C-alpha positions as CSV (number, residue, x, y, z in Angstrom):
1,X,50.5,57.1,-12.5
2,X,53.6,55.5,-11.6
3,X,54.8,54.6,-8.1
4,X,57.4,57.5,-8.3
5,X,54.6,60.0,-8.8
6,X,52.8,58.6,-5.8
7,X,56.0,58.7,-3.8
8,X,56.5,62.3,-4.8
9,X,53.0,63.2,-3.9
10,X,53.4,61.4,-0.6
11,X,56.6,63.3,0.2
12,X,55.1,66.6,-0.8
13,X,52.0,66.0,1.3
14,X,54.2,65.0,4.3
15,X,56.2,68.3,3.8
16,X,53.0,70.3,3.6
17,X,51.6,68.6,6.7
18,X,54.9,69.2,8.6
19,X,54.9,72.9,7.6
20,X,51.3,73.3,8.7
21,X,52.1,71.7,12.0
22,X,55.2,73.9,12.4
23,X,53.1,77.0,11.6
24,X,50.4,76.0,14.1
25,X,53.0,75.2,16.8
26,X,54.6,78.7,16.3
27,X,51.2,80.4,16.4
28,X,50.2,78.5,19.6
29,X,53.6,79.4,21.2
30,X,53.3,83.1,20.3
31,X,49.7,83.3,21.4
32,X,50.3,81.5,24.7
33,X,53.3,83.8,25.5
34,X,51.2,86.9,24.7
35,X,48.3,85.7,26.8
36,X,50.6,84.7,29.7
37,X,52.3,88.1,29.7
38,X,48.9,89.8,29.6
39,X,47.6,87.7,32.5
40,X,50.8,88.4,34.5
41,X,50.4,92.1,33.9
42,X,46.7,92.0,34.8
43,X,47.5,90.0,37.9
44,X,50.2,92.4,39.0
45,X,47.9,95.4,38.4
46,X,45.1,93.8,40.4
47,X,47.5,92.9,43.2
48,X,48.8,96.5,43.3
49,X,45.3,97.9,43.3
50,X,44.3,95.6,46.1
51,X,47.3,96.7,48.2
52,X,46.5,100.3,47.6
53,X,42.8,99.9,48.6
54,X,43.7,98.0,51.7
55,X,46.3,100.6,52.7
56,X,43.7,103.3,52.2
57,X,41.3,101.5,54.4
58,X,43.9,100.7,57.0
59,X,45.6,104.2,57.1
60,X,42.7,106.5,56.4
61,X,39.4,104.9,57.2
62,X,40.0,102.6,60.1
63,X,41.7,105.2,62.4
64,X,38.9,107.7,61.7
65,X,35.9,105.3,61.9
66,X,35.2,106.1,65.6
67,X,35.4,109.8,64.7
68,X,33.0,109.4,61.9
69,X,30.5,107.5,64.1
70,X,31.0,110.0,66.9
71,X,30.2,112.9,64.6
72,X,27.0,111.4,63.5
73,X,26.1,110.6,67.1
74,X,26.7,114.3,68.0
75,X,24.6,115.4,65.1
76,X,21.8,112.9,66.1
77,X,21.9,114.4,69.6
78,X,20.2,117.6,68.4
79,X,16.9,115.8,68.8
80,X,17.2,116.0,72.5
81,X,18.1,119.7,72.3
82,X,15.2,120.4,70.0
83,X,12.7,118.7,72.4
84,X,14.2,120.0,75.7
85,X,15.0,123.6,74.8
86,X,12.5,126.3,74.1
87,X,12.5,126.6,70.3
88,X,13.5,130.2,70.1
89,X,15.8,131.6,67.4
90,X,18.9,131.7,69.7
91,X,18.5,128.0,70.5
92,X,18.0,127.2,66.8
93,X,21.2,129.1,66.0
94,X,23.1,127.3,68.7
95,X,21.9,123.9,67.5
96,X,22.7,124.8,63.9
97,X,26.2,126.0,64.9
98,X,26.7,122.7,66.7
99,X,25.9,120.7,63.6
100,X,28.1,123.0,61.5
101,X,31.0,122.5,64.0
102,X,30.7,118.8,63.9
103,X,30.6,118.6,60.1
104,X,33.5,121.0,59.9
105,X,35.6,118.9,62.3
106,X,34.9,115.8,60.3
107,X,35.9,117.5,57.2
108,X,39.2,118.8,58.7
109,X,40.2,115.6,60.4
110,X,39.0,113.0,57.9
111,X,37.6,114.2,54.6
112,X,40.6,116.3,53.8
113,X,42.8,113.2,54.1
114,X,40.5,111.4,51.8
115,X,40.7,114.3,49.3
116,X,44.5,113.8,49.1
117,X,44.1,110.1,48.2
118,X,41.0,110.3,45.9
119,X,39.5,113.7,45.0
120,X,36.3,112.2,43.6
121,X,35.5,110.2,46.8
122,X,36.4,113.2,48.9
123,X,34.1,115.5,47.0
124,X,31.3,113.0,47.2
125,X,31.7,112.9,51.0
126,X,31.8,116.7,51.1
127,X,28.6,116.9,49.1
128,X,26.9,114.4,51.4
129,X,27.9,116.3,54.5
130,X,26.9,119.7,52.9
131,X,23.5,118.3,51.9
132,X,23.0,117.1,55.5
133,X,24.0,120.5,57.0
134,X,21.8,122.3,54.5
135,X,18.8,120.1,55.3
136,X,19.2,120.5,59.0
137,X,19.7,124.3,58.7
138,X,16.6,124.6,56.5
139,X,14.4,122.6,58.8
140,X,15.6,124.3,61.9
141,X,14.6,127.7,60.5
142,X,11.5,126.5,58.7
143,X,8.6,128.0,60.6
144,X,6.0,125.7,59.0
145,X,7.3,122.6,60.8
146,X,7.3,121.5,64.4
147,X,10.5,119.6,65.0
148,X,9.6,119.1,68.6
149,X,7.1,116.4,67.3
150,X,9.1,113.2,67.0
151,X,7.3,112.1,63.8
152,X,8.1,115.4,62.1
153,X,11.6,115.5,63.3
154,X,12.3,111.9,62.3
155,X,10.8,112.3,58.8
156,X,12.5,115.6,58.1
157,X,15.8,115.5,60.0
158,X,16.4,112.1,61.7
159,X,16.0,110.1,58.5
160,X,18.4,112.4,56.6
161,X,21.0,112.0,59.3
162,X,20.7,108.2,59.3
163,X,20.7,108.0,55.5
164,X,23.8,110.3,55.2
165,X,25.7,108.2,57.8
166,X,24.8,105.0,55.9
167,X,25.8,106.6,52.5
168,X,29.1,107.8,53.9
169,X,29.9,104.3,55.4
170,X,28.8,102.6,52.2
171,X,31.0,104.8,50.0
172,X,34.0,104.2,52.2
173,X,33.6,100.4,52.4
174,X,32.7,100.0,48.8
175,X,35.7,102.1,47.6
176,X,37.6,100.2,44.9
177,X,40.2,102.9,44.1
178,X,40.6,105.2,41.2
């Protein structure tokens, strides 16, 4: 081979290398721009979601937190009524109405507001409160249990009240939006 052939091959290989470098640079540029735009979009969505969640907690949960805790304190206070009052049907009805009234007020003042923001969370809270009310109602009118016994009351009603309160608070504080 002559030196002109080698020079030609050298020039061609330089051109091929330059084209490959150019193609790689264009690919890296396009991929970087795509990834940056995607990251910017994800960051903006995350920021917006964080603001919505914090607003929900500041506007809906925080102002009603004392009300939620007060409702559960009122429901828990049925223990003293069960122990102190004669356990006749009229007293059972009165205690049951008190529980229903407390859960109804919580629903009207708090859970309905949650429903407007997130229907799924609101329905979960309604279900928890309905299960609590049903359990208390069933146990109040269950003739085979003696709720005036602290151990029986605590295992059948007290634990359910405490568990429901903890589940409601856990759902509210672990809420991450729709």
